[in-house]
N, CA, C and O of each residue as an XYZ file, in Angstrom:
604
protein
N     117.674    168.507    101.898
C     118.318    169.314    100.866
C     119.542    169.975    101.492
O     119.472    170.570    102.567
N     120.647    169.855    100.797
C     121.874    170.478    101.268
C     122.047    171.801    100.535
O     121.945    171.855     99.309
N     122.306    172.859    101.280
C     122.473    174.186    100.694
C     123.925    174.596    100.821
O     124.510    174.517    101.901
N     124.503    175.032     99.720
C     125.873    175.552     99.769
C     125.848    176.907    100.460
O     125.026    177.761    100.130
N     126.738    177.101    101.408
C     126.805    178.341    102.163
C     128.011    179.132    101.694
O     129.109    178.584    101.592
N     127.823    180.413    101.406
C     128.943    181.264    100.998
C     129.443    182.057    102.181
O     128.663    182.571    102.982
N     130.768    182.150    102.280
C     131.366    182.982    103.307
C     132.653    183.538    102.752
O     133.426    182.824    102.113
N     132.879    184.794    102.991
C     134.099    185.463    102.528
C     134.348    185.181    101.053
O     135.498    185.078    100.626
N     133.276    185.055    100.272
C     133.426    184.777     98.842
C     133.793    183.341     98.536
O     134.053    183.002     97.382
N     133.819    182.490     99.551
C     134.175    181.074     99.380
C     132.943    180.254     99.721
O     132.309    180.489    100.749
N     132.597    179.297     98.873
C     131.421    178.488     99.170
C     131.823    177.103     99.658
O     132.912    176.609     99.367
N     130.924    176.503    100.398
C     131.128    175.137    100.868
C     130.529    174.208     99.825
O     129.347    174.309     99.497
N     131.339    173.316     99.313
C     130.851    172.337     98.347
C     129.783    171.483     99.036
O     129.995    171.042    100.165
N     128.647    171.241     98.388
C     127.607    170.412     99.004
C     128.113    169.025     99.422
O     127.545    168.412    100.326
N     129.155    168.533     98.786
C     129.717    167.233     99.168
C     130.259    167.259    100.592
O     130.243    166.235    101.276
N     130.735    168.403    101.044
C     131.214    168.517    102.432
C     130.078    168.253    103.400
O     130.238    167.499    104.360
N     128.939    168.865    103.154
C     127.783    168.684    104.019
C     127.280    167.238    103.955
O     126.923    166.647    104.975
N     127.258    166.683    102.746
C     126.790    165.302    102.566
C     127.697    164.331    103.317
O     127.210    163.457    104.034
N     128.999    164.476    103.158
C     129.934    163.568    103.817
C     129.905    163.763    105.338
O     130.053    162.799    106.088
N     129.718    164.993    105.788
C     129.605    165.234    107.221
C     128.369    164.532    107.776
O     128.429    163.925    108.846
N     127.253    164.610    107.058
C     126.047    163.893    107.489
C     126.306    162.388    107.544
O     125.814    161.706    108.442
N     127.075    161.870    106.589
C     127.424    160.448    106.586
C     128.250    160.096    107.828
O     128.064    159.036    108.424
N     129.146    160.978    108.203
C     129.968    160.777    109.400
C     129.104    160.808    110.651
O     129.187    159.921    111.501
N     128.275    161.836    110.752
C     127.528    162.074    111.982
C     126.318    161.149    112.146
O     126.114    160.572    113.214
N     125.540    161.014    111.113
C     124.277    160.283    111.232
C     124.390    158.802    110.884
O     123.797    157.955    111.552
N     125.139    158.498    109.852
C     125.206    157.114    109.386
C     126.450    156.375    109.865
O     126.602    155.175    109.635
N     127.339    157.112    110.536
C     128.572    156.511    111.071
C     129.395    155.837    109.973
O     130.039    154.814    110.206
N     129.365    156.421    108.779
C     130.071    155.847    107.632
C     131.571    156.110    107.675
O     132.345    155.386    107.048
N     131.985    157.134    108.406
C     133.398    157.513    108.434
C     133.876    157.707    109.862
O     133.103    157.959    110.786
N     135.176    157.579    109.994
C     135.815    157.926    111.254
C     136.227    159.383    111.239
O     136.256    160.047    112.276
N     136.550    159.879    110.033
C     136.901    161.284    109.898
C     136.777    161.745    108.463
O     136.751    160.951    107.523
N     136.701    163.058    108.330
C     136.661    163.726    107.033
C     137.690    164.844    107.081
O     137.754    165.599    108.051
N     138.488    164.946    106.039
C     139.430    166.054    105.914
C     138.957    166.905    104.746
O     138.674    166.387    103.666
N     138.872    168.214    104.965
C     138.439    169.153    103.934
C     139.525    170.193    103.716
O     140.360    170.443    104.585
N     139.492    170.791    102.538
C     140.484    171.818    102.221
C     139.883    172.839    101.285
O     138.800    172.637    100.735
N     140.594    173.940    101.107
C     140.201    174.911    100.091
C     140.602    174.365     98.730
O     141.655    173.742     98.591
N     139.768    174.598     97.733
C     140.106    174.171     96.377
C     141.343    174.944     95.911
O     141.716    175.954     96.508
N     141.961    174.465     94.859
C     143.180    175.107     94.359
C     142.959    176.577     94.003
O     143.862    177.399     94.166
N     141.760    176.909     93.517
C     141.477    178.310     93.172
C     140.948    179.110     94.371
O     140.610    180.286     94.237
N     140.880    178.471     95.527
C     140.473    179.102     96.805
C     139.050    179.669     96.764
O     138.748    180.656     97.435
N     138.186    179.041     95.975
C     136.806    179.509     95.864
C     135.807    178.595     96.564
O     134.650    178.971     96.753
N     136.248    177.383     96.956
C     135.349    176.411     97.583
C     136.060    175.628     98.668
O     137.269    175.405     98.599
N     135.304    175.216     99.667
C     135.789    174.221    100.616
C     135.332    172.880    100.062
O     134.143    172.677     99.816
N     136.274    171.969     99.867
C     135.972    170.673     99.252
C     136.442    169.534    100.165
O     137.265    169.738    101.057
N     135.909    168.344     99.926
C     136.360    167.162    100.649
C     137.706    166.747    100.081
O     137.859    166.587     98.870
N     138.674    166.575    100.960
C     140.006    166.131    100.565
C     140.108    164.619    100.677
O     140.549    163.949     99.743
N     139.698    164.077    101.831
C     139.698    162.620    102.006
C     138.753    162.237    103.128
O     138.408    163.041    103.994
N     138.351    160.985    103.079
C     137.510    160.420    104.131
C     138.151    159.101    104.565
O     138.933    158.501    103.827
N     137.814    158.677    105.745
C     138.334    157.416    106.271
C     137.182    156.604    106.820
O     136.461    157.057    107.709
N     137.006    155.395    106.288
C     135.903    154.552    106.734
C     136.237    153.802    108.017
O     135.330    153.394    108.743
N     137.527    153.610    108.310
C     137.882    152.944    109.565
C     137.552    153.880    110.715
O     137.962    155.041    110.730
N     136.818    153.365    111.662
C     136.372    154.183    112.792
C     136.869    153.589    114.087
O     136.974    152.371    114.231
N     137.175    154.462    115.026
C     137.350    154.014    116.405
C     135.944    153.693    116.886
O     134.978    154.268    116.384
N     135.813    152.818    117.815
C     134.476    152.506    118.327
C     134.479    152.579    119.842
O     135.525    152.538    120.489
N     133.300    152.687    120.374
C     133.204    152.769    121.830
C     133.572    151.454    122.503
O     133.731    151.408    123.723
N     133.711    150.375    121.717
C     134.100    149.098    122.312
C     135.616    148.898    122.263
O     136.130    147.897    122.761
N     136.327    149.855    121.661
C     137.778    149.744    121.574
C     138.454    150.142    122.870
O     137.896    150.883    123.679
N     139.669    149.638    123.055
C     140.433    150.026    124.238
C     140.941    151.451    124.057
O     140.933    151.981    122.946
N     141.374    152.057    125.126
C     141.925    153.402    125.058
C     143.122    153.435    124.110
O     143.306    154.400    123.368
N     143.934    152.380    124.139
C     145.089    152.300    123.233
C     144.636    152.260    121.777
O     145.258    152.892    120.923
N     143.550    151.520    121.476
C     143.008    151.462    120.115
C     142.474    152.820    119.678
O     142.679    153.240    118.539
N     141.788    153.506    120.594
C     141.247    154.830    120.283
C     142.379    155.807    119.973
O     142.305    156.566    119.007
N     143.415    155.784    120.790
C     144.553    156.678    120.591
C     145.297    156.332    119.301
O     145.751    157.229    118.591
N     145.425    155.039    118.991
C     146.109    154.627    117.752
C     145.332    155.085    116.520
O     145.924    155.534    115.539
N     144.010    154.971    116.573
C     143.192    155.439    115.458
C     143.363    156.945    115.285
O     143.460    157.433    114.159
N     143.400    157.675    116.383
C     143.574    159.123    116.318
C     144.947    159.472    115.750
O     145.077    160.443    115.005
N     145.967    158.696    116.091
C     147.310    158.927    115.541
C     147.323    158.737    114.019
O     148.010    159.472    113.309
N     146.571    157.759    113.520
C     146.476    157.558    112.058
C     145.830    158.779    111.406
O     146.226    159.198    110.318
N     144.839    159.338    112.079
C     144.201    160.545    111.572
C     145.206    161.698    111.503
O     145.305    162.372    110.478
N     145.940    161.921    112.571
C     146.928    163.007    112.601
C     147.948    162.836    111.482
O     148.355    163.811    110.850
N     148.358    161.600    111.241
C     149.339    161.325    110.177
C     148.778    161.668    108.797
O     149.543    161.902    107.861
N     147.457    161.699    108.662
C     146.834    162.021    107.369
C     146.824    163.521    107.077
O     146.526    163.925    105.952
N     147.144    164.353    108.073
C     147.164    165.803    107.858
C     148.507    166.209    107.265
O     149.549    165.824    107.794
N     148.506    166.982    106.173
C     149.771    167.374    105.543
C     150.580    168.323    106.432
O     150.020    169.187    107.107
N     151.878    168.152    106.422
C     152.760    168.923    107.300
C     152.850    170.395    106.922
O     153.159    171.231    107.772
N     152.582    170.726    105.652
C     152.792    172.105    105.213
C     151.576    172.736    104.554
O     151.699    173.760    103.882
N     150.405    172.139    104.736
C     149.199    172.681    104.122
C     148.062    172.726    105.131
O     147.965    171.865    106.006
N     147.211    173.723    105.008
C     146.062    173.894    105.900
C     144.955    172.910    105.544
O     144.781    172.546    104.381
N     144.215    172.489    106.554
C     143.064    171.616    106.364
C     142.044    171.894    107.459
O     142.369    172.416    108.526
N     140.804    171.530    107.163
C     139.752    171.443    108.171
C     139.489    169.949    108.317
O     139.674    169.188    107.368
N     139.065    169.536    109.486
C     138.736    168.127    109.653
C     137.601    167.986    110.661
O     137.434    168.805    111.565
N     136.839    166.933    110.476
C     135.825    166.528    111.450
C     136.176    165.100    111.837
O     136.314    164.226    110.981
N     136.318    164.876    113.133
C     136.742    163.573    113.641
C     135.716    163.065    114.642
O     135.309    163.795    115.546
N     135.302    161.821    114.481
C     134.362    161.188    115.399
C     135.181    160.665    116.582
O     135.723    159.561    116.538
N     135.261    161.473    117.630
C     136.174    161.261    118.751
C     135.508    160.468    119.869
O     134.556    160.945    120.487
N     136.001    159.267    120.129
C     135.492    158.436    121.214
C     136.383    158.608    122.436
O     137.602    158.739    122.320
N     135.757    158.607    123.605
C     136.510    158.740    124.849
C     135.681    158.135    125.976
O     134.526    157.760    125.777
N     136.282    158.045    127.163
C     135.607    157.478    128.313
C     135.558    158.474    129.457
O     136.530    159.186    129.710
N     134.428    158.526    130.146
C     134.280    159.334    131.351
C     133.698    158.426    132.429
O     132.585    157.917    132.296
N     134.459    158.233    133.484
C     134.026    157.390    134.604
C     133.490    156.041    134.133
O     132.443    155.583    134.590
N     134.217    155.418    133.219
C     133.856    154.083    132.738
C     132.765    154.042    131.687
O     132.387    152.962    131.235
N     132.251    155.198    131.289
C     131.193    155.260    130.282
C     131.759    155.782    128.964
O     132.416    156.823    128.928
N     131.497    155.051    127.885
C     131.963    155.472    126.563
C     131.121    156.620    126.051
O     129.896    156.620    126.175
N     131.799    157.598    125.473
C     131.119    158.756    124.882
C     131.797    159.106    123.580
O     132.883    158.614    123.275
N     131.135    159.978    122.802
C     131.764    160.455    121.578
C     131.289    161.856    121.264
O     130.184    162.255    121.632
N     132.129    162.583    120.587
C     131.824    163.936    120.120
C     132.452    164.091    118.748
O     133.508    163.527    118.461
N     131.786    164.863    117.907
C     132.404    165.249    116.646
C     133.286    166.458    116.962
O     132.806    167.473    117.465
N     134.560    166.337    116.665
C     135.526    167.398    116.936
C     135.917    168.034    115.606
O     136.278    167.342    114.655
N     135.841    169.351    115.554
C     136.258    170.110    114.374
C     137.693    170.560    114.608
O     137.997    171.182    115.625
N     138.562    170.246    113.672
C     139.969    170.620    113.803
C     140.335    171.574    112.676
O     140.154    171.273    111.496
N     140.849    172.720    113.066
C     141.360    173.694    112.103
C     142.882    173.533    112.100
O     143.572    174.021    112.995
N     143.383    172.850    111.094
C     144.808    172.530    110.987
C     145.473    173.598    110.124
O     145.213    173.687    108.924
N     146.332    174.404    110.742
C     147.045    175.473    110.037
C     148.506    175.458    110.495
O     148.901    176.247    111.354
N     149.302    174.560    109.920
C     150.692    174.445    110.376
C     151.482    175.726    110.130
O     151.228    176.456    109.172
N     152.425    175.979    110.998
C     153.255    177.187    110.883
C     153.943    177.259    109.527
O     154.202    178.350    109.018
N     154.236    176.107    108.943
C     154.951    176.062    107.668
C     154.044    176.288    106.454
O     154.531    176.366    105.326
N     152.734    176.393    106.675
C     151.808    176.639    105.549
C     152.003    178.058    105.031
O     152.392    178.960    105.772
N     151.726    178.233    103.758
C     151.841    179.556    103.140
C     150.731    180.478    103.661
O     149.624    180.032    103.963
N     151.049    181.745    103.757
C     150.071    182.741    104.176
C     148.875    182.751    103.233
O     147.751    183.013    103.661
N     149.107    182.469    101.958
C     148.012    182.438    100.982
C     147.023    181.312    101.273
O     145.911    181.318    100.743
N     147.405    180.357    102.099
C     146.476    179.317    102.551
C     145.848    179.693    103.893
O     144.656    179.480    104.115
N     146.659    180.252    104.776
C     146.195    180.534    106.140
C     145.103    181.600    106.189
O     144.148    181.468    106.955
N     145.232    182.649    105.386
C     144.270    183.758    105.445
C     142.861    183.311    105.048
O     141.924    183.523    105.819
N     142.677    182.698    103.869
C     141.303    182.272    103.543
C     140.801    181.155    104.460
O     139.600    181.063    104.713
N     141.690    180.318    104.954
C     141.292    179.258    105.889
C     140.705    179.889    107.149
O     139.646    179.480    107.624
N     141.399    180.879    107.679
C     140.918    181.555    108.895
C     139.602    182.279    108.642
O     138.729    182.313    109.509
N     139.464    182.855    107.460
C     138.256    183.620    107.137
C     137.015    182.748    106.989
O     135.897    183.234    107.162
N     137.193    181.479    106.673
C     136.050    180.597    106.437
C     135.742    179.666    107.599
O     134.693    179.022    107.607
N     136.624    179.583    108.569
C     136.494    178.605    109.653
C     135.174    178.717    110.412
O     134.464    177.720    110.552
N     134.834    179.892    110.899
C     133.627    180.047    111.723
C     132.356    179.670    110.966
O     131.478    178.998    111.507
N     132.266    180.105    109.722
C     131.066    179.783    108.931
C     130.973    178.294    108.653
O     129.885    177.720    108.684
N     132.107    177.667    108.383
C     132.097    176.226    108.149
C     131.679    175.491    109.422
O     130.883    174.554    109.362
N     132.200    175.903    110.550
C     131.818    175.270    111.820
C     130.324    175.414    112.083
O     129.671    174.458    112.502
N     129.784    176.598    111.839
C     128.341    176.816    112.031
C     127.538    175.944    111.071
O     126.524    175.364    111.458
N     127.987    175.851    109.829
C     127.274    175.034    108.847
C     127.242    173.563    109.254
O     126.242    172.874    109.050
N     128.343    173.093    109.830
C     128.427    171.698    110.251
C     127.818    171.475    111.637
O     127.558    170.339    112.035
N     127.593    172.571    112.366
C     127.006    172.513    113.703
C     127.846    171.670    114.660
O     127.319    170.819    115.377
N     129.149    171.912    114.664
C     130.033    171.226    115.599
C     130.251    172.114    116.822
O     130.249    173.341    116.727
N     130.439    171.471    117.961
C     130.538    172.222    119.197
C     131.931    172.201    119.816
O     132.230    173.020    120.685
N     132.771    171.293    119.390
C     134.116    171.212    119.939
C     135.100    171.575    118.826
O     135.124    170.951    117.765
N     135.906    172.598    119.095
C     136.884    173.036    118.108
C     138.285    172.911    118.679
O     138.529    173.205    119.850
N     139.194    172.470    117.831
C     140.601    172.428    118.182
C     141.349    173.179    117.090
O     141.245    172.855    115.907
N     142.095    174.174    117.504
C     142.951    174.947    116.589
C     144.353    174.376    116.755
O     144.863    174.311    117.873
N     144.984    173.960    115.657
C     146.304    173.345    115.784
C     147.235    173.789    114.667
O     146.841    173.908    113.507
N     148.480    174.031    115.053
C     149.516    174.365    114.074
C     150.684    173.387    114.178
O     151.662    173.485    113.437
N     150.564    172.448    115.106
C     151.629    171.474    115.355
C     150.970    170.174    115.826
O     149.980    170.229    116.555
N     151.490    169.004    115.430
C     150.864    167.746    115.865
C     150.714    167.603    117.374
O     149.798    166.922    117.835
N     151.584    168.223    118.147
C     151.472    168.117    119.609
C     150.199    168.779    120.127
O     149.738    168.459    121.223
N     149.629    169.696    119.351
C     148.408    170.387    119.766
C     147.147    169.580    119.492
O     146.049    169.970    119.888
N     147.314    168.453    118.812
C     146.149    167.614    118.538
C     146.397    166.155    118.888
O     145.818    165.266    118.264
N     147.246    165.894    119.877
C     147.350    164.508    120.299
C     146.072    164.150    121.072
O     145.319    165.036    121.476
N     145.838    162.870    121.271
C     144.590    162.375    121.840
C     144.257    163.048    123.173
O     143.137    163.523    123.361
N     145.218    163.093    124.095
C     144.952    163.644    125.427
C     144.702    165.151    125.391
O     143.889    165.657    126.164
N     145.385    165.866    124.511
C     145.175    167.307    124.390
C     143.763    167.598    123.890
O     143.094    168.498    124.398
N     143.314    166.842    122.904
C     141.955    167.014    122.384
C     140.941    166.638    123.469
O     139.939    167.331    123.648
N     141.192    165.565    124.179
C     140.281    165.131    125.244
C     140.089    166.234    126.282
O     138.984    166.409    126.795
N     141.143    166.977    126.594
C     141.046    168.071    127.564
C     140.127    169.190    127.088
O     139.579    169.923    127.911
N     139.949    169.334    125.787
C     139.106    170.415    125.239
C     137.623    170.052    125.194
O     136.780    170.913    124.940
N     137.305    168.789    125.438
C     135.920    168.346    125.399
C     135.277    168.578    126.760
O     135.788    168.109    127.777
N     134.162    169.296    126.783
C     133.475    169.505    128.075
C     133.024    168.170    128.650
O     132.412    167.359    127.955
N     133.324    167.950    129.902
C     132.952    166.690    130.546
C     131.625    166.873    131.164
O     131.093    165.944    131.772
């Protein structure tokens, strides 16, 4: 049973939890992008991507897939995202679900404030352990994100 969680007067749409479970448990997605609804009362699923990087892909393939994900983030609007991040440590393939709080400098304050207020509760609800805060694409390139993952 999926329970909608309220935080700062904003609730998480049950579809967010369902799609996150699909990403994490069923490997149905490579990433999920979420956003605040237009009335700023709910966190909703914005888009999902079924193409996934895989542990059998080359480093170049993994980085290219991540670049496609970054390109899916709007330049002037805030988003939350969960990305199934594959990487290698000493020749061994690994993966982590990375939570990205995308708040570009060009986003309106009316988006940034509620986004910031709901981030921690959303992360706890999704039970993600790696967070990346980004306001510019350079802050979420593949190598920068890799540095934030505990080895």
